[in-house]
C-alpha positions in Angstrom: 0.0 0.0 0.0 2.8 2.4 0.9 6.1 3.3 -1.0 8.7 4.8 1.3 10.9 6.4 -1.3 13.8 7.3 1.0 15.0 5.3 4.0 18.5 4.6 5.3 18.3 1.1 6.7 22.1 0.9 6.5 22.2 3.4 9.4 23.7 2.0 12.6 20.6 2.9 14.6 19.0 -0.1 12.9 21.8 -2.5 14.0 19.8 -4.0 16.9 16.7 -5.0 15.0 17.3 -4.4 11.3 16.2 -7.9 10.1 13.2 -8.2 12.2 12.0 -4.7 11.4 12.5 -5.1 7.6 10.9 -8.5 7.6 7.8 -7.0 9.3 7.2 -4.2 6.8 5.2 -6.1 4.1 2.7 -7.3 6.7 2.3 -3.8 7.9 1.4 -2.5 4.4 4.8 -1.2 3.4 5.0 -2.5 -0.2 8.2 -0.8 -1.4 11.2 0.9 0.1 14.1 2.7 -1.6 17.4 2.8 0.4 19.8 5.4 -1.0 23.5 5.4 -0.5 25.5 8.4 0.7 29.0 7.2 0.2 30.7 4.0 -1.2 30.2 1.7 1.9 26.5 2.7 2.3 25.8 2.3 -1.4 27.3 -1.2 -1.3 25.3 -2.0 1.9 22.1 -0.7 0.3 22.6 -3.2 -2.6 23.2 -6.0 -0.2 20.0 -5.2 1.7 18.1 -4.9 -1.6 19.3 -8.4 -2.5 18.0 -9.8 0.8 14.5 -8.2 0.8 12.4 -8.4 -2.4 10.5 -5.1 -1.6 13.6 -3.1 -1.1 15.6 -1.3 -3.8 18.8 0.7 -3.7 20.4 3.8 -5.1 24.1 4.7 -5.1 25.9 8.0 -4.7 27.9 10.4 -2.6 25.9 12.8 -0.3 27.3 16.4 -0.4 28.6 15.9 3.2 30.8 13.0 1.8 31.6 14.4 -1.6 35.2 15.2 -0.5 35.7 11.4 -0.2 34.7 10.7 -3.8 38.1 10.3 -5.4 40.5 7.8 -6.6 38.1 5.9 -8.9 34.9 6.6 -6.9 32.9 7.6 -9.9 34.0 4.6 -11.9 33.0 2.3 -9.0 29.6 4.0 -8.7 29.0 3.4 -12.4 29.8 -0.3 -11.9 27.3 -0.4 -9.0 24.5 1.1 -11.2 24.6 -2.0 -13.3 23.2 -4.0 -10.4 19.5 -4.9 -11.1 18.4 -3.7 -7.7 19.8 -0.2 -8.3 17.1 2.2 -9.6 18.7 5.6 -9.1 21.8 7.7 -8.6 21.7 9.3 -5.1 21.7 10.7 -2.6 23.6 13.5 -4.3 23.3 17.3 -4.2 24.4 20.4 -2.2 24.3 21.2 1.5 25.5 24.7 2.5 24.2 24.4 6.1 27.0 22.3 7.5 29.6 22.6 4.7 31.2 19.3 5.7 32.7 19.3 2.2 33.9 22.5 0.5 31.3 24.1 -1.7 33.4 23.9 -4.9 33.9 20.1 -4.2 30.2 19.6 -3.6 29.4 21.3 -6.9 31.9 19.3 -8.8 30.8 16.0 -7.4 27.2 16.9 -7.9 27.8 17.6 -11.6 29.8 14.4 -12.0 27.1 12.3 -10.5 24.4 14.0 -12.6 26.5 13.2 -15.6 26.6 9.6 -14.4 22.8 9.5 -14.1 22.5 10.8 -17.6 25.1 8.3 -18.9 23.4 5.2 -17.3 19.8 6.4 -17.8 18.7 6.5 -14.2 16.9 9.2 -12.2 18.7 11.1 -9.5 17.8 11.6 -5.9 18.9 15.1 -4.8 19.5 16.6 -1.4 19.4 20.4 -1.1 19.8 22.4 2.0 20.4 26.2 1.9 21.7 25.8 -1.6 18.5 26.2 -3.8 20.0 28.6 -6.4 23.1 26.6 -7.1 21.1 23.3 -7.1 18.7 24.7 -9.7 21.6 26.0 -11.8 23.1 22.5 -11.9 19.7 20.8 -12.6 19.2 23.2 -15.5 22.5 22.0 -17.0 21.1 18.4 -17.0 17.6 18.9 -18.4 17.6 15.4 -19.8 18.0 13.8 -16.3 14.9 13.1 -14.3 14.7 12.8 -10.6 13.3 13.9 -7.2 14.3 16.6 -4.8 13.9 14.7 -1.6 12.9 16.0 1.9 11.7 19.2 0.2 11.6 22.2 2.5 11.6 25.1 0.0 9.1 27.7 -1.1 6.3 27.5 -3.7 8.6 29.5 -6.0 11.4 27.0 -5.7 9.0 24.1 -6.2 7.7 25.8 -9.4 11.3 25.9 -10.8 11.9 22.2 -9.8 8.6 21.2 -11.4 9.3 23.2 -14.6 12.4 21.1 -15.0 10.2 18.0 -15.0 11.3 16.8 -11.6 9.4 15.3 -8.7 9.2 16.6 -5.1 9.1 14.4 -2.0 8.1 15.1 1.6 8.9 13.6 5.0 7.2 13.4 8.3 8.0 17.1 8.7 4.6 17.8 7.1 2.9 16.5 10.2 4.5 19.2 12.4 2.6 22.2 13.7 5.0 24.6 12.0 4.8 23.0 8.5 2.7 25.7 7.0 5.1 26.4 4.1 5.3 22.7 3.3 1.5 22.5 3.2 1.4 25.4 0.8 3.8 23.6 -1.5 1.8 20.4 -1.3 -1.3 22.2 -2.4 0.6 23.6 -5.3 2.4 20.5 -6.6 0.5 18.5 -9.2 -0.6 15.2 -7.7 1.3 13.1 -10.2 4.6 14.7 -9.2 4.6 14.2 -5.4 6.1 11.4 -3.4 6.4 10.5 0.3 9.3 9.2 2.4 10.4 8.8 5.9 14.1 9.6 5.6 14.5 7.0 8.3 16.0 7.0 10.9 15.4 10.8 10.9 12.4 13.1 11.1 9.8 10.9 12.7 6.3 12.2 12.2 3.8 13.3 14.9 3.1 11.5 17.3 6.4 9.8 17.2 8.6 12.9 16.9 11.9 12.4 18.7 11.9 8.7 18.2 13.9 6.6 15.6 11.9 6.8 12.4 11.1 3.9 10.2 8.8 3.0 7.3 6.2 1.9 9.8 5.3 5.6 10.2 4.3 6.0 6.5 0.6 5.9 7.4 0.9 9.0 9.6 2.7 10.9 6.8 0.2 9.8 4.2 -2.7 10.7 6.4 -1.5 14.3 6.6 -1.2 14.4 2.8 -4.7 12.9 2.4 -6.1 15.6 4.7 -4.4 18.4 2.7 -5.7 16.9 -0.6 -9.1 16.1 0.9 -9.1 12.5 -0.3 -9.0 9.1 1.4 -5.8 7.7 3.0 -6.0 4.8 0.5 -6.2 7.1 -2.5 -3.2 9.2 -1.3 -1.2 6.0 -0.8 -2.2 4.8 -4.3 -1.2 8.1 -6.0 2.1 8.4 -4.3 2.9 4.7 -4.8 2.2 5.1 -8.6 4.4 8.2 -8.8 7.3 6.5 -7.1 7.0 3.4 -9.2 6.8 5.4 -12.4 9.9 7.6 -11.6 12.1 4.6 -10.5 10.8 2.3 -13.2 9.4 -0.3 -10.9 
């Protein structure tokens, strides 16, 4: 019923119960999950997890925080990983100017290289953007033949309009359940229903009433219920629409 389009089950916070949790998801209505990599080890782990669970898929890439580590054949290794049948996207890639864990010029160079990889192998991209909207959009404009999603969207309607004009999708997390999520709600009402997806970004950003806890795909119903309320449709219909959008983008 639900497609969690972004969850990091390679994260150490899942070490105590990873197998039991993942094994329980289908019976709880979680039909599909996409686990994105953020560096080489996590990308390889995402593939191993996708091999073990038939409802789980992987993407591979270097997060902007880790882009300084993408050297010495990293891009070539990523390209090899994209050949795996369980890999459906390049990501999580992008720009993050909030923490600047990697220098901005390095972030931009690695972002461009990985967008070029997505173009070369014909896969969509999963983009992270924080406090870097203008530079992110500039790079996306240079790769108009690449499709993808800006995940964990927190921007304005104006930024959403530019993302959508480029043919991209937008994805929201449990943040939309928070009391201060007015801006996100405005964007949700603006985005066409066939271009919106949902995610948990597990183990982060647990929705209300689980805020502060470790997040997992089990919380997709709460996120989807908020979307359904904003769209004034049933929970089942909201789940169906976002499921179809994710499957279409990632070719599932």
